[in-house]
C-alpha positions in Angstrom: 8.4 0.5 -7.1 9.7 -2.4 -5.1 6.5 -4.3 -5.2 5.9 -4.1 -8.9 4.8 -7.7 -9.5 6.1 -7.7 -13.1 9.6 -8.4 -12.0 10.7 -12.0 -11.3 12.6 -10.9 -8.1 9.6 -9.0 -6.9 7.4 -12.0 -7.4 9.9 -14.0 -5.3 9.6 -11.5 -2.4 5.8 -11.8 -2.5 6.1 -15.6 -2.6 8.3 -15.6 0.5 5.7 -13.5 2.3 2.9 -15.9 1.2 5.0 -18.8 2.5 5.4 -17.0 5.8 1.7 -16.5 6.2 1.0 -20.1 5.2 3.5 -21.4 7.8 1.9 -19.4 10.5 -1.5 -20.5 9.4 -0.5 -24.2 9.2 1.4 -24.1 12.5 -1.2 -22.3 14.6 -4.4 -20.6 13.4 -4.7 -18.9 16.7 -1.9 -16.5 15.7 -4.4 -14.9 13.3 -7.3 -15.1 15.6 -8.9 -17.8 13.4 -11.5 -19.7 15.4 -10.9 -17.5 18.5 -13.4 -14.7 17.8 -10.6 -12.2 18.2 -9.2 -12.0 14.7 -11.5 -9.7 12.9 -10.7 -7.6 9.9 -10.5 -10.4 7.4 -11.8 -10.0 3.9 -14.6 -12.5 4.5 -15.6 -10.8 7.8 -15.8 -7.4 6.1 -17.2 -8.2 2.7 -20.0 -10.5 4.0 -20.4 -12.4 0.7 -21.0 -9.5 -1.6 -24.7 -10.1 -2.1 -27.1 -7.5 -3.4 -28.5 -6.7 0.0 -25.0 -6.3 1.4 -24.0 -4.0 -1.4 -27.0 -1.8 -0.8 -26.3 -1.7 3.0 -22.7 -0.7 2.4 -23.7 2.0 -0.1 -26.2 3.4 2.4 -23.7 3.3 5.2 -21.1 5.2 3.1 -23.7 7.9 2.2 -24.5 8.4 5.9 -20.8 8.5 6.8 -20.2 11.0 4.0 -22.9 13.3 5.2 -21.5 13.0 8.8 -18.0 14.2 7.8 -19.5 17.0 5.7 -21.5 18.2 8.7 -18.6 17.9 11.1 -15.2 17.6 9.4 -13.5 17.3 12.8 -15.4 14.2 13.8 -12.8 11.5 14.0 -15.4 8.8 14.5 -17.2 9.8 11.3 -14.0 9.7 9.3 -13.2 6.3 10.7 -16.7 5.1 9.7 -16.3 6.5 6.2 -12.9 4.8 5.8 -14.4 1.5 6.9 -17.4 1.7 4.7 -15.3 2.7 1.7 -13.1 -0.3 2.4 -16.2 -2.5 2.5 -17.4 -1.0 -0.8 -14.0 -2.0 -2.3 -15.1 -5.6 -1.7 -18.5 -5.4 -3.4 -19.5 -6.4 -6.9 -17.1 -5.6 -9.7 -14.7 -4.1 -7.2 -13.5 -7.4 -6.0 -12.8 -10.7 -7.7 -13.7 -13.4 -5.2 -12.4 -16.2 -7.3 -8.9 -14.7 -7.4 -9.3 -13.1 -3.9 -8.1 -9.9 -5.4 -9.2 -6.3 -5.8 -10.0 -5.1 -9.3 -8.8 -1.8 -10.7 -12.1 -0.3 -9.6 -11.7 -1.8 -6.2 -8.3 -0.2 -5.8 -9.9 3.2 -6.6 -12.2 2.6 -3.7 -9.3 1.5 -1.5 -7.7 4.9 -2.4 -10.8 6.7 -1.2 -10.8 4.6 2.0 -7.2 5.5 2.6 -8.0 9.2 2.1 -10.6 9.0 4.8 -8.2 7.1 7.0 -5.6 9.8 6.6 -8.2 12.4 7.6 -9.0 10.3 10.6 -5.3 10.1 11.7 -4.8 13.9 11.1 -7.4 14.5 13.8 -5.0 12.7 16.3 -7.5 10.3 17.8 -6.4 9.3 21.3 -6.5 5.6 20.6 -6.6 4.9 16.9 -8.9 2.0 16.1 -6.8 -1.2 15.7 -9.5 -3.1 13.8 -9.7 -0.3 11.2 -5.9 -0.1 11.2 -5.8 -3.8 10.3 -8.2 -3.2 7.4 -6.0 -0.4 6.2 -2.9 -2.6 6.3 -4.8 -4.8 3.9 -5.8 -1.8 1.8 -2.1 -0.7 1.6 -0.9 -4.2 0.9 0.5 -5.6 -2.3 -2.9 -6.8 -3.3 -4.3 -3.4 -2.8 -2.6 0.0 -3.1 0.9 -1.4 -2.8 2.2 1.2 -0.3 4.3 -0.8 2.2 5.3 2.3 4.3 1.6 3.1 4.9 0.9 -0.6 5.6 3.7 -0.7 8.2 2.3 2.5 9.8 -1.1 0.9 10.1 0.4 -2.3 11.5 2.2 -0.3 14.2 -1.2 0.8 15.5 -2.3 -2.9 15.4 0.7 -4.2 17.2 0.5 -1.4 19.8 -3.1 -2.4 20.7 -3.2 -6.1 19.8 0.4 -7.5 20.0 0.8 -10.9 18.5 3.5 -12.9 16.6 1.5 -12.6 13.3 0.9 -8.9 13.5 4.6 -8.2 14.4 5.6 -10.5 11.6 3.5 -8.6 9.1 4.9 -5.3 10.4 8.4 -6.6 9.9 7.7 -7.6 6.3 6.2 -4.3 5.3 8.9 -2.4 7.1 11.5 -4.2 5.2 9.7 -3.6 1.9 9.4 0.1 2.8 13.2 0.3 3.5 12.7 0.7 7.2 15.1 -2.0 8.2 15.5 -1.0 11.9 11.8 -1.1 12.4 11.7 -4.4 10.5 14.4 -5.9 12.8 12.6 -4.8 16.0 9.3 -6.2 14.7 10.9 -9.4 13.6 12.4 -10.0 17.1 9.1 -9.2 18.7 7.4 -11.7 16.4 9.8 -14.4 17.4 9.4 -13.6 21.1 5.6 -13.9 20.9 5.6 -17.0 18.7 4.9 -20.4 20.4 8.1 -22.2 21.4 7.8 -24.8 18.6 7.4 -22.0 15.9 10.1 -19.6 17.0 12.8 -21.0 14.8 10.5 -21.1 11.7 9.3 -17.5 12.3 12.9 -16.3 12.8 14.2 -18.0 9.7 11.3 -17.0 7.5 11.5 -13.3 8.4 15.2 -13.4 7.9 14.5 -14.8 4.4 12.1 -12.0 3.7 14.7 -9.4 4.7 17.3 -11.1 2.4 14.9 -11.2 -0.5 14.0 -7.6 -0.1 17.7 -6.6 0.1 18.5 -8.5 -3.0 15.7 -6.9 -4.9 16.7 -3.5 -3.6 20.3 -4.0 -4.8 19.0 -5.2 -8.2 16.9 -2.1 -8.5 19.9 0.1 -7.6 22.1 -1.6 -10.1 19.5 -1.2 -12.8 19.0 2.5 -12.0 22.8 3.1 -12.2 23.0 1.3 -15.5 20.2 3.4 -16.9 21.8 6.6 -15.7 25.2 5.8 -17.2 24.1 4.2 -20.5 25.2 6.1 -23.6 22.5 8.0 -25.3 24.1 8.2 -28.7 
C-alpha cells in the first residue's frame, strides 16, 4: 500500500503533505475556513472535547440513527446521520488519542463503520451529497484514518463541487496522486493554484508539484521492489 508509513519514502510523502498544509495554514487561515465560521468538519468541531456527556450524547445519537436506517433502509438522510455519528464516535474515549491527534486501532474500526454507512448513503444517489459530511469522510479515509486515498479523493470531489477553495482542491490533488489518479490530480492542482491568493499561487503550485514527484518516486520504488521479488530465485 502506498501510504504504509513503515517505509522511509512513504513517510517523506506524508511529510510533504503536512508541509503543504502548514504552508497554507501559515499563509492564510481563511483557506481552511479558520476564523470565518465556514470551515466546519474539523476534528475539534466534531469531537467536542470527548467528555463523558459528549460520549453519551454521541452514543445515543448513533442508536437513534441505527434504528432509523433499520426502519427505512432507503432513507438517505438517516444513513448520512448514521455515518456522521459513527465518525463522531471514532473520536470518543479510547478511540482517539488527543495527545497525538490520531485515531487508535479501535477508532479506525469505528471509522470503517462510518465509511460503510457513507457508502450506503451514496448508493441511494442523494441529489446533493452533503459536503460537510463528505469533508469528514475525507478525513476518515485519510492516512491518519482508513488510509484509502481513492475514497478520500472521491469524498473531496463532492467537497470541491459544493465548496470550491484552494485548500480543498489542493487536498483533492494530493489524494488523487496517492490513488494513482494523476489526471484528476493535475486538474485539481491547477484549480487549487487558480483559487489561491496571488501571493500564494507560486507556493501552492510548487508544493503540489513536489507532492506529485514524491508520489511518483515512491510508486516507481514499489514497482521496482515488486519486480525484484517476482524475479528473485527461490532456490
